[in-house]
Every structure is written in structure tokens, then in C-alpha cells.
C-alpha positions as CSV (number, residue, x, y, z in Angstrom):
1,M,175.1,130.6,115.5
2,S,175.6,128.9,118.8
3,A,179.2,128.3,116.9
4,A,179.5,132.0,116.5
5,T,178.3,133.3,120.3
6,R,180.3,130.9,121.8
7,L,183.6,131.7,119.4
8,R,183.3,135.1,120.4
9,R,183.1,134.7,124.4
10,L,186.5,132.6,123.9
11,K,188.2,134.8,120.8
12,E,187.8,138.8,121.5
13,D,189.9,139.9,118.8
14,A,188.6,137.6,115.9
15,E,186.4,138.6,112.8
16,I,183.2,136.1,112.6
17,I,181.3,136.6,109.5
18,I,178.5,134.5,109.1
19,F,176.7,134.4,105.5
20,E,172.7,133.0,105.6
21,K,171.0,132.3,102.3
22,G,168.0,133.2,103.9
23,P,166.5,136.8,105.8
24,Y,166.6,134.9,109.6
25,V,169.8,134.0,111.0
26,S,168.5,132.4,113.8
27,F,164.7,131.6,114.2
28,A,163.0,129.3,116.7
29,N,162.2,126.0,113.7
30,C,160.5,124.1,116.1
31,G,157.8,126.6,117.3
32,L,156.6,126.8,113.4
33,P,153.8,124.1,113.6
34,Y,151.9,126.1,117.3
35,Y,152.3,129.2,115.0
36,V,149.9,127.6,111.8
37,S,147.0,127.5,115.2
38,G,147.4,130.9,116.9
39,E,148.9,128.7,119.8
40,I,152.1,130.7,119.4
41,D,150.3,134.2,118.6
42,D,153.1,136.8,117.0
43,R,155.1,136.1,114.4
44,S,158.1,137.9,115.7
45,K,158.3,135.5,118.9
46,L,160.0,133.0,115.8
47,V,162.5,135.3,115.5
48,V,165.3,134.7,118.4
49,Q,167.9,137.1,116.9
50,T,168.2,139.5,114.5
51,P,171.5,140.5,113.0
52,E,171.6,143.7,115.1
53,A,170.7,142.5,118.4
54,L,174.0,140.0,117.6
55,Y,175.8,142.9,116.5
56,D,175.8,145.1,119.6
57,R,176.1,141.6,121.9
58,F,178.7,139.8,120.2
59,R,180.1,141.8,117.4
60,L,178.9,139.1,114.7
61,D,179.1,140.9,111.0
62,V,175.8,138.6,109.9
63,R,174.7,139.0,106.7
64,P,171.2,137.8,105.7
65,G,170.4,137.1,102.0
66,H,174.2,135.6,100.9
67,E,174.4,132.5,99.5
68,V,177.3,131.0,99.9
69,I,177.9,129.1,96.4
70,S,181.2,128.1,96.3
71,I,184.4,126.7,98.4
72,N,188.0,126.7,97.6
73,P,189.7,125.0,100.4
74,E,192.9,125.4,98.4
75,D,192.5,129.6,98.1
76,K,190.6,129.6,101.3
77,T,188.1,131.2,100.3
78,I,184.2,131.0,99.6
79,S,181.9,132.5,97.0
80,A,178.5,133.9,97.5
81,S,175.7,135.5,96.3
82,H,174.0,138.6,96.6
83,N,171.4,140.6,95.1
84,G,173.0,139.2,91.9
85,D,176.5,140.4,93.0
86,I,179.4,137.8,94.0
87,V,180.8,138.5,97.2
88,T,184.4,136.9,98.2
89,E,185.7,136.5,101.5
90,T,189.1,134.5,102.9
91,Y,189.0,132.4,106.2
92,D,191.3,130.8,108.3
93,K,189.1,128.5,109.4
94,L,185.7,127.5,107.8
95,I,182.4,125.9,109.9
96,L,179.9,124.6,107.7
97,S,176.2,124.7,109.3
98,P,173.6,123.9,106.0
99,G,171.7,122.3,107.5
100,A,168.9,119.5,105.8
101,R,166.5,120.6,103.8
102,A,163.2,118.5,103.4
103,F,163.0,115.8,101.0
104,I,160.2,115.6,98.6
105,P,160.0,112.2,96.6
106,P,159.2,111.7,92.6
107,I,155.6,112.7,92.7
108,K,154.0,112.7,89.2
109,G,152.2,116.0,89.1
110,L,154.0,117.4,92.1
111,E,155.6,120.4,90.3
112,E,152.5,122.0,88.8
113,A,150.6,121.3,92.1
114,E,150.3,124.8,93.7
115,N,148.8,123.9,96.9
116,V,151.7,121.7,98.4
117,F,154.5,123.4,100.8
118,T,157.0,121.9,103.4
119,L,157.8,123.5,106.9
120,R,161.2,123.8,107.4
121,N,161.9,128.0,107.9
122,I,159.6,131.2,108.7
123,P,159.6,131.4,104.6
124,D,157.9,128.4,104.0
125,L,155.6,129.4,106.6
126,D,154.9,132.6,105.7
127,K,153.9,130.8,102.2
128,I,151.4,128.3,104.2
129,M,149.7,131.4,105.8
130,K,149.2,133.4,102.5
131,R,148.0,129.9,101.5
132,M,145.2,129.7,104.1
133,S,144.8,133.6,104.4
134,G,143.7,133.2,100.7
135,M,141.1,131.1,100.3
136,D,138.7,128.7,102.6
137,V,140.7,125.7,103.3
138,T,138.2,123.5,104.4
139,K,140.5,119.9,103.6
140,A,143.8,119.1,104.7
141,V,146.3,116.9,104.3
142,V,149.3,116.1,105.3
143,V,152.0,113.5,103.9
144,G,153.9,111.9,106.5
145,A,153.3,110.8,109.9
146,G,156.7,112.3,111.4
147,F,156.9,114.0,114.5
148,I,156.8,117.1,112.3
149,G,154.0,115.6,110.4
150,I,151.7,114.5,113.5
151,E,152.6,118.2,115.0
152,M,151.3,120.1,111.8
153,A,148.4,117.3,111.6
154,E,147.2,118.5,115.7
155,N,147.6,122.6,114.8
156,L,145.2,122.3,111.5
157,K,143.0,120.3,113.1
158,H,143.1,123.3,115.9
159,L,142.3,125.0,113.3
160,G,138.6,123.2,112.8
161,I,140.2,121.6,108.9
162,D,139.6,118.1,107.9
163,V,142.7,116.7,108.3
164,T,144.2,112.9,106.6
165,I,147.3,111.9,107.7
166,I,149.4,109.7,105.5
167,E,152.2,107.5,105.7
168,K,153.5,105.3,103.9
169,A,155.4,103.0,107.2
170,P,152.4,100.6,108.5
171,H,151.8,103.5,111.5
172,V,152.7,106.6,112.2
173,L,155.5,107.8,114.3
174,P,158.7,105.2,112.5
175,P,160.8,105.6,115.3
176,L,158.5,104.2,117.9
177,D,157.8,100.2,117.6
178,E,154.5,99.5,116.4
179,E,152.9,99.2,120.0
180,M,153.7,102.2,121.5
181,A,153.1,104.1,118.1
182,A,149.5,102.8,118.7
183,F,148.5,105.3,121.6
184,V,149.0,107.8,118.7
185,Q,147.4,106.7,115.8
186,N,144.7,106.2,118.2
187,E,144.7,109.6,120.0
188,L,144.7,111.3,116.0
189,K,141.7,109.2,115.0
190,E,139.9,109.8,118.4
191,Q,140.4,113.7,117.7
192,G,138.8,113.1,114.3
193,V,141.9,112.7,112.3
194,E,142.0,110.6,109.6
195,V,145.2,108.3,109.5
196,I,146.1,106.1,106.6
197,T,148.4,103.8,106.4
198,S,150.7,101.7,104.4
199,Q,150.2,104.1,101.5
200,S,152.2,107.0,99.7
201,A,151.0,109.9,97.6
202,V,151.9,109.0,93.7
203,E,150.4,111.4,91.8
204,F,148.7,115.4,92.7
205,K,146.1,116.3,89.8
206,D,143.9,119.1,89.8
207,N,146.8,121.7,90.5
208,G,147.8,119.2,93.8
209,N,144.2,119.6,94.3
210,V,143.6,115.6,94.5
211,I,145.9,113.3,95.9
212,V,146.3,109.8,94.8
213,L,147.7,107.0,96.5
214,E,148.7,103.9,95.6
215,D,146.1,101.7,95.7
216,G,144.1,104.3,93.3
217,T,142.1,106.4,96.2
218,E,141.7,109.8,95.9
219,F,141.7,112.6,98.2
220,S,140.7,116.1,97.3
221,T,143.0,118.9,99.3
222,D,142.5,122.1,99.7
223,L,146.5,122.2,101.3
224,T,149.4,119.4,101.2
225,I,152.1,119.5,103.9
226,M,154.9,117.4,102.6
227,S,156.8,115.8,105.6
228,V,158.6,112.7,104.4
229,G,161.7,113.2,106.2
230,V,164.7,115.8,105.9
231,Q,168.0,114.9,104.6
232,P,172.0,116.6,104.5
233,E,171.9,119.8,103.1
234,S,175.7,118.9,101.3
235,T,175.6,120.3,97.5
236,L,178.2,122.5,98.5
237,A,180.6,120.5,100.3
238,E,180.1,118.0,97.5
239,E,181.1,120.6,95.1
240,A,183.8,121.5,96.9
241,G,185.8,117.7,97.5
242,I,184.8,117.3,100.8
243,T,183.8,113.4,100.9
244,L,180.3,112.6,102.2
245,G,179.1,109.7,104.0
246,L,175.8,107.8,104.6
247,R,172.8,109.2,102.1
248,G,175.3,112.1,101.3
249,G,175.7,113.7,105.0
250,I,179.7,115.2,105.7
251,L,181.7,113.1,107.4
252,V,183.5,114.7,110.4
253,D,186.4,113.8,113.0
254,E,185.7,113.4,116.6
255,S,186.9,117.5,115.9
256,Y,183.9,118.0,114.2
257,Q,186.4,118.5,110.8
258,T,186.0,117.2,107.6
259,S,187.9,116.2,104.9
260,K,189.3,119.3,104.1
261,K,191.5,121.3,106.0
262,D,190.5,124.1,108.2
263,I,186.9,122.9,107.6
264,Y,184.4,122.2,110.3
265,A,180.6,121.1,109.9
266,V,178.4,120.5,112.6
267,G,174.3,120.5,112.6
268,D,172.1,118.1,110.5
269,A,174.2,118.1,107.9
270,I,176.7,115.9,109.1
271,V,177.2,112.1,109.9
272,V,177.2,111.2,113.4
273,K,178.0,107.9,115.3
274,N,175.0,106.1,117.2
275,Q,176.7,106.5,120.5
276,I,174.8,102.9,121.9
277,S,175.4,100.9,118.7
278,G,178.6,102.8,117.2
279,E,176.5,102.9,113.7
280,D,176.4,106.2,111.5
281,A,173.8,107.6,111.6
282,L,171.9,111.0,110.7
283,I,170.2,112.8,113.8
284,A,168.5,115.8,112.7
285,M,167.6,117.5,115.6
286,A,168.1,120.7,117.9
287,S,170.1,119.9,121.3
288,P,173.0,118.4,119.5
289,A,172.9,120.6,116.6
290,N,173.6,123.2,119.4
291,R,175.7,120.8,121.4
292,Q,178.0,120.5,118.5
293,G,178.0,124.2,117.9
294,R,179.4,124.6,121.0
295,Q,182.3,122.5,120.9
296,V,183.4,123.4,117.1
297,A,184.1,126.9,118.3
298,D,185.7,125.4,121.3
299,N,187.8,123.5,119.3
300,I,188.6,125.9,116.9
301,A,189.8,128.2,119.9
302,G,192.3,124.8,121.1
303,I,189.9,123.7,124.0
304,K,189.5,119.9,123.1
305,R,186.2,119.0,122.6
306,A,185.9,115.7,121.5
307,N,182.5,114.9,118.9
308,K,180.9,111.5,121.4
309,G,177.6,111.5,118.3
310,S,174.6,111.3,119.7
311,I,171.9,108.8,120.8
312,G,168.2,110.6,119.1
313,T,166.1,111.4,122.8
314,A,163.0,113.0,120.9
315,I,159.3,114.1,121.8
316,V,156.4,115.4,119.9
317,R,152.3,116.1,121.4
318,A,149.5,114.6,120.0
319,F,146.8,117.2,120.8
320,S,146.7,115.0,124.3
321,M,148.9,112.1,124.7
322,T,152.9,113.1,124.5
323,A,155.0,110.2,122.7
324,A,158.5,110.7,123.2
325,S,161.5,108.1,122.4
326,T,165.3,107.7,123.0
327,G,167.8,105.4,122.1
328,L,167.1,102.5,119.7
329,N,164.0,100.9,119.0
330,E,163.6,97.1,119.7
331,R,162.9,97.0,115.5
332,T,166.5,98.5,114.8
333,V,167.9,96.1,117.6
334,R,166.5,93.4,116.1
335,M,167.5,94.2,112.6
336,A,171.1,94.5,113.9
337,G,171.1,90.8,115.0
338,L,172.0,91.8,118.8
339,P,170.6,89.9,122.3
340,V,167.5,92.2,122.9
341,A,164.0,91.8,125.2
342,A,162.0,94.1,126.2
343,V,159.4,94.8,129.3
344,H,155.8,97.4,129.4
345,T,155.2,99.3,132.6
346,L,152.3,101.0,132.9
347,S,152.3,103.6,136.1
348,K,151.1,106.8,137.3
349,D,152.9,110.0,136.5
350,H,152.2,111.0,140.0
351,A,150.6,109.3,143.2
352,G,147.9,107.2,142.0
353,Y,145.4,108.4,145.3
354,Y,147.0,112.2,144.2
355,P,143.7,114.0,142.2
356,G,144.7,114.1,138.3
357,A,147.1,111.0,138.1
358,T,147.3,110.0,134.4
359,D,148.8,106.7,133.0
360,I,152.0,106.4,131.2
361,T,152.8,103.2,129.6
362,L,157.2,103.1,129.5
363,K,158.9,100.7,126.9
364,L,162.5,99.8,127.8
365,V,164.5,97.9,125.3
366,F,167.6,96.4,127.2
367,N,170.5,93.3,126.5
368,P,169.2,90.8,128.2
369,E,172.7,89.3,128.6
370,N,174.2,92.8,130.4
371,G,171.9,95.0,131.3
372,K,173.0,97.9,129.0
373,I,170.2,100.1,127.7
374,Y,169.1,100.3,123.8
375,G,166.6,102.8,124.8
376,A,162.9,103.3,126.0
377,Q,159.6,104.8,125.1
378,A,156.9,106.3,126.6
379,V,153.3,107.3,125.8
380,G,150.8,109.5,128.4
381,E,149.4,113.0,129.2
382,K,151.7,114.4,131.5
383,G,155.1,112.7,132.7
384,V,156.7,111.6,129.8
385,D,159.2,114.0,129.3
386,K,161.0,113.5,132.3
387,R,161.5,109.9,132.3
388,I,162.3,109.6,128.7
389,D,165.1,112.3,129.7
390,I,165.9,110.7,132.4
391,I,166.4,107.0,130.2
392,A,168.8,109.3,128.3
393,T,170.8,110.3,131.3
394,A,170.9,106.3,131.9
395,I,172.0,105.9,128.5
396,K,174.7,108.5,128.2
397,A,175.8,107.9,131.5
398,E,176.6,103.9,130.6
399,L,174.4,103.0,133.3
400,T,172.5,99.5,132.8
401,V,169.3,98.1,133.8
402,Y,171.0,96.9,137.4
403,D,171.1,100.5,138.2
404,L,167.5,102.0,137.3
405,P,165.8,100.4,140.5
406,E,168.5,102.7,142.2
407,L,167.9,106.2,141.0
408,E,166.8,108.4,143.4
409,F,164.3,110.9,142.3
410,T,162.3,114.0,144.6
411,Y,159.1,112.2,145.3
412,A,156.0,114.2,147.1
413,P,152.1,112.8,145.7
414,P,151.5,116.1,143.6
415,F,155.0,115.2,141.7
416,G,155.7,111.3,140.9
417,S,155.9,107.9,143.1
418,A,157.8,106.6,146.4
419,K,158.5,104.3,142.7
420,D,158.6,106.3,140.2
421,P,157.8,105.0,136.6
422,V,161.4,104.7,135.6
423,N,162.6,102.4,139.0
424,M,159.4,99.9,138.1
425,A,160.8,99.4,134.5
426,G,164.2,98.8,135.5
427,Y,162.9,95.9,138.1
428,A,161.1,94.3,135.9
429,A,163.3,94.0,133.2
430,L,166.1,92.6,136.5
431,N,163.5,90.4,136.7
432,I,164.1,89.2,133.2
433,M,167.3,88.8,133.7
434,E,167.8,87.3,136.7
435,G,165.0,84.3,135.7
436,M,162.1,85.8,138.0
437,S,159.9,86.1,135.4
438,E,159.7,84.3,131.5
439,S,157.4,87.1,129.1
440,V,155.4,87.0,126.1
441,Q,155.3,89.4,123.6
442,W,152.5,90.9,122.2
443,H,152.7,90.1,118.9
444,E,153.8,86.5,120.2
445,L,150.8,85.6,122.0
446,N,148.7,84.3,119.6
447,N,151.4,81.6,118.4
448,E,151.9,80.7,121.7
449,L,149.0,79.7,121.9
450,E,148.5,77.8,119.1
451,K,151.2,76.0,120.7
452,G,149.1,74.9,123.3
453,A,149.7,77.0,126.5
454,V,146.5,78.6,128.2
455,L,145.8,81.9,128.9
456,L,144.9,82.7,132.1
457,D,143.8,86.4,133.1
458,V,143.8,87.0,136.6
459,R,141.3,90.4,136.5
460,T,138.3,90.6,138.9
461,E,134.7,89.5,137.1
462,S,133.4,93.6,137.6
463,E,136.9,94.7,134.6
464,L,136.2,91.5,132.9
465,K,133.0,93.7,131.5
466,G,135.4,96.3,130.3
467,G,136.8,93.6,127.8
468,R,138.3,90.2,127.7
469,F,140.0,87.8,126.1
470,P,138.2,85.0,123.9
471,N,139.0,81.9,125.2
472,A,141.0,83.0,128.1
473,L,140.6,81.6,132.1
474,N,139.7,83.5,134.6
475,I,140.8,83.5,138.1
476,P,140.7,86.8,140.2
477,L,144.8,87.0,141.7
478,N,143.3,86.8,145.4
479,D,141.9,83.2,144.8
480,L,144.3,81.9,142.6
481,R,146.1,80.2,145.6
482,D,142.7,78.6,146.7
483,R,141.5,77.6,143.2
484,M,145.4,75.6,141.8
485,D,143.5,73.0,141.3
486,E,141.4,74.2,139.1
487,L,144.7,74.1,136.9
488,D,146.8,71.6,135.0
489,Q,150.1,70.5,136.1
490,N,151.0,69.1,132.9
491,Q,149.8,72.8,131.4
492,S,151.5,75.9,130.4
493,Y,150.0,79.1,131.4
494,I,150.4,82.7,130.4
495,I,148.5,85.0,132.7
496,S,147.3,88.4,132.1
497,C,145.9,90.9,134.1
498,R,145.3,94.8,133.1
499,S,149.0,96.1,133.2
500,G,151.3,93.3,133.8
501,Q,151.6,94.1,137.8
502,R,149.3,91.4,138.9
503,S,150.6,89.1,136.2
504,Y,153.3,88.6,137.6
505,I,153.0,88.2,140.7
506,G,150.8,85.4,139.4
507,E,153.4,83.9,137.4
508,R,155.1,83.9,140.9
509,I,152.4,82.6,142.4
510,L,152.1,79.4,140.0
511,K,156.5,79.1,139.6
512,Q,156.6,78.0,143.2
513,A,153.7,75.7,143.1
514,G,155.2,73.8,139.8
515,F,153.6,74.9,137.4
516,K,154.6,76.7,133.8
517,A,154.0,79.7,133.4
518,K,155.2,83.1,131.5
519,N,153.8,86.7,132.3
520,L,151.5,88.4,129.6
521,D,154.6,91.5,129.0
522,G,152.5,94.8,129.0
523,A,148.9,92.5,129.6
524,F,145.5,93.2,128.6
525,A,145.9,97.7,128.4
526,L,149.0,97.0,126.0
527,Y,146.9,94.3,123.8
528,N,144.0,96.2,124.0
529,T,145.9,99.4,122.5
530,V,147.6,97.0,119.7
531,K,144.7,94.6,119.0
532,P,141.7,95.7,119.9
533,E,139.8,93.6,116.8
534,E,140.4,90.5,119.0
535,L,139.4,90.8,122.2
536,V,135.3,90.6,123.2
537,N,133.9,93.9,124.4
538,V,130.9,92.8,127.3
């Protein structure tokens, strides 16, 4: 619809016809989970535009209930099925925007299951609501812990339903790195959601009322939501002889034209370039899709717009926790064999002395050789969206970590800090690049200790009462200069505090005194989130 309405604004005399196989031509699919819980209380609010409204304002010929069944590129015709009849139309330019369909893995008993649903559109939503109104749903299972899976788990739990999430990956939200996803996973558990990872559903029994996992565990369920990902809806394009690419996505050039002349494609169905890696990618998100719709209309109207690709910026709420990411995660960068470093910072969403300040844990992934920003992830209660949006903008503008401390933001105590979390992440990254600091990541700590390093905790004695590392040496930071005679110049030290800021100061003190020292990136707070079982609670 963004393509059609933009094209009308550019070409008042064009005949514009929209075929949609479903009953709705413009709806808020990202809002569907929130209707399930009643947070969005009126179903009509999910319908953004109607065919009648689109005709009145834009003179668009919108035809819902018309499923295009074939494309003939040679004759420039399409055929659509409507109420049992076949309708044929000619075109000068054809835009394909079929989107993506829910990926359904082959699971034994799935076809007989009566209580298993996906959620991609309003008819899907209606089926779920009908099921919930027709019986007393007390147990629900969400298969897949991506963004939609997390949203559905939250909204079902708000209804008082016992919810279990099953995720094949080792942690929820696979686009995030393990330690960042741990914050969300812990929040889900604290809110009473059962989380099962490294498992997948292999069978449905009793018409879907029982789910069997890989290890043989069985769960009873009144309602199951399949949310294991999406795949491009490219069958129509393939049958028309259009070239496909990565995982069946439609290949397009920088003008969004497919391999067939005068046929264009946009949205979740197309292969895009990841702007950071330059690799082919499938990025099924609303913002890029809407941008592509506008740009393809410009190209058809003679205004050159290049398809620059996408970076994949996303956000999700999980009860009181928000998680957001942009660009590449550390795992992806390492798999690509690129030089990579990461820093974790712990800051407040606004001035710490102003009431209501909450923590933001921000991870910045970058190239330590040239400062290129690969991506970022953040978790917290508030202000996460603002910081990830800033870094997403920085990536699009090809800024580096050198630029992050230079960014100037609005500041007043209720809104931010004089040194914003984004500035602080930039400073931390520069310390790594310029040799001011050497870091040890949370997953490297045990290996470093086994090689003989000593962990030095510079927190205060009162802080240690909330938990501590076993066998760590404790010297509070303010006492460190006066107690250096207790340390061994031949010994390597890894320094930790709560967040990594004081331990960096400790690292600088020791290094300038001739000691070998490194900073535990993210420090106790991060380690306590990922591996609390390895710590000692006092």
C-alpha cells in the first residue's frame, strides 16, 4: 500500500489496481499480539485502511479476496481467483509484495492438531480468539522464542494462562548474543513463564493437546502458537520464471526490478543486502518494507532511488524488560571471520540522581582495527529504544566508534545524562582500540583463571554481601593504591567491579604501577546475569 499511495501522489493519471487474496488490505500485523490480551481493546483499531477509504482519497482500485494465481510476463497479464471465478488483468508495471509466510516445520501429528495456530494476519488472530472464547484455555505453549513468540508469551500470560516457551536455540531471542538474551530469559522466568531451550517439538498427540519434545518430555496444552520464523512467499514469482535467491527470496536489483522486465518486488519476500556485511539477507521488518514500497514507486515514476539494503533493527517488550538490537551480533561477526571486539556498559536511562532512573546494559560490537560499528544490543526497562535507534542511525551514516563520544544529545535530568550511554559505549570502545584497556569477556574468564590469572574484585565489602566471585581477591578501589604491596608484580590480574567502570579505573592504576592487568568487561552484573550458578551468594 505504501507503493500504491506514493505512486498515486506522483502519477495522478495512472490506473492503479491492488490485488489482495485476504479480506484486509492494510492492517497492523505488529499489533496483533496485543489484541490477544486486550491491551489493544478494539479490533477495528488493527485495520489501518479500507478499500473504500483508499478509493475516496487515492482513487485506488483495491480488490480484496482476489488471489493472484499466475503471472504471464510475456503477455504482461495476471490471473486472479475471486469467488470461484478467474479474473485477468493486463499491466504495464507489476509490483509483487506477497510478504512472508510462517515457517511450519514437518512435525508428526501437526495436521491433525486442532489447537495449533500461527499469527501473521487478522484471520489468524480471529482463529486464535475463537479458540480462546470457545474453551477454557489454562495452558498455552509458544514454539519459538523470537520477537513474536516473546510478545505472544507475554500477552497470554497477562490473561492468567500458564505459558511455556520452547526454543530450539540455546537461548531466547536468537538474534541477540547469549549474555544479552539472558536478561530477557530471566525476566520471563521471573514473570512465571516456563522457558525450555535447546529443544524442539517433534510430535503432537491427542489432536494437538499434547506436545512431545526431542528428549521425550510431554506437555499438555490447550493452545499452541507456532512462531519458529518466516520464509518468503515466493511461489507465484517462481512459477512466473522469476529468479530466486537466498532461502527462496526474490532477487531484485537496486531499483527493485526482478529478473523479468517491468516486474518489481518489495517487502519480506525479497533478498536484500545487509549494509554492514554486504551479504545477502532476508530481513522481514516493517520499516524496511515500507521504505521499499515508497522507493519502488519512485523508480517506476522515473525518480531514481537506490535499494541500499537494510541492517535489521528490532525491539521487543517482555513484561518490564525491553530488548533491542541493530546490525550484526558478535556471534555472526565471528562466524564471518572478521576482526571483532565488544564492550558492555551499564548506565542509567537518565541522570542517576533524578527519581526513577533504571539500568541500561548496552553491548557495542565493532572492528578494533578501524572502529567500524557492526552492531549493538541493549536491554533495560526504559530508554533502550532511543539508544539503539541512535546507533542504528550511526551505522547507516557510516560513523565509527570514534564518532560516538562526539554525538550531542538533549540533556536534562528527567531525560538523559550529560554522558549518554551511547557516549559511554564509545569511550569504552576507544579505550580498547587505543590500548588504554584490555578486556576479558564473560565467557573467557574461567579459561583465563585456569591459566593462572587472579581475579581482583574492587567492590566494597557491603557490595560483596549481594554476591561474589569464588576465590576472588577483594581490595576496594579506593584502597587499591595504598594496598598494592599485597599484590605480586609477576602475577596477571583480571579486575572486576559491578559494571566495569571502577574496574577500568583499577586497571589503569595497576598498569601505571607496572602490574599486568585486564578489565572484566561487563563485570559482576553481567556475569551474574549469565552464570549466576557459578557465583557465591552471601
